[in-house]
N, C-alpha and C positions, 0 to 999 in steps of 0.2 A: 194113037196120037197122045193119049194120056202119059204113056211111058216116056215119050220125048219130052213132055213138059216136066215130068219128075226128074228126068236125067239132066235137063237144062238147068233146073232149079238147084240140083245138087252141085253141078259144075259152077254155077254162079256163087253159091255159098262157099265153095272151096276157094274161088278166086277172091271173094271179099275177105275171107279169113286170112288168106295169104297176104293181101294188101294190109290188113290190120296188123298182122304180125310184123311186117316190114316197118310200118309206122312205129310200132312199139319198140323195135330194136333201135331205130333211129332216135326216138325220144330218149331211150335209155342211155345211148351213147352221148347224146347232147346234155342230159342231166349230169352225167359223170363229168363231162368236160367243163360245164359251167359251175360246178360246185366249188366254192372257195376252198383252198388247200392251206392248212396250217400243219397238222400232223398227218393228214391224208385219210383219217378215219371216216370223216363225213363222205368223202368221195368213194371210199371203199364200201360204204354202207348201203349203196344202191343195190337192189335185188329185183330181178324179174320173178314175180310170184306165180303168174299164170299167163298163158298165151292168150292174146286178145281173140284169136280165132275160136277159142273154146266158148266164147260168148255170142258168136254169130248165130242168129236165128233162135236165140233163147229168151229174148226180152228181159234179160237180167244184166246187171252191172256188177262189177267186182273190182277190187284193187288188183291191178296187174303189175304195177311197179311200186316199190315202197322203200323207205329208208328208216330204219329203226334207231339210228343214232339219236341219243336224247336231245341234242342241241340243234338238230336239223331245222326245226321251225324257227329258232332264233337266227340261224344263218339266213334263212329265207326272208326273215323280217328285216334284214339289212345290218345285222350286228357284226359285219366283217368289213374291214377297210378294202379288202380285195373285191368284194361284191356288195356295195352299200345299198343296192336296190333288191327287191324281191326277184329271185332268179328262176323259181320254178314256173310261175305263170308265164314269164317272158320266154322261157325255154319251150314251153308247150306251144305258145303262140307262134314262135319262130319255126318250130318243127312242122306245124300245120301248113306253112306256106310252101 
């Protein structure tokens, strides 16, 4: 009976990891889409650094999506007429739905 439990737990962890990776991909696409575009550098700056599934069952957190463009924070603070409101939190909230 113990092997069934271990097998079921491994399967559950795989499924949770798969769901987390799907969410990450959707969030990534949405962040790219919602990033204001002038030169396109900020939009191109988004990177998937690590799969979320690698964090399942580890009790750790890590950055999985990042943007190293120096002015991305200013854009998120509303310094763009295209996107005058913070877009990162809004995009995260909308992706969760």
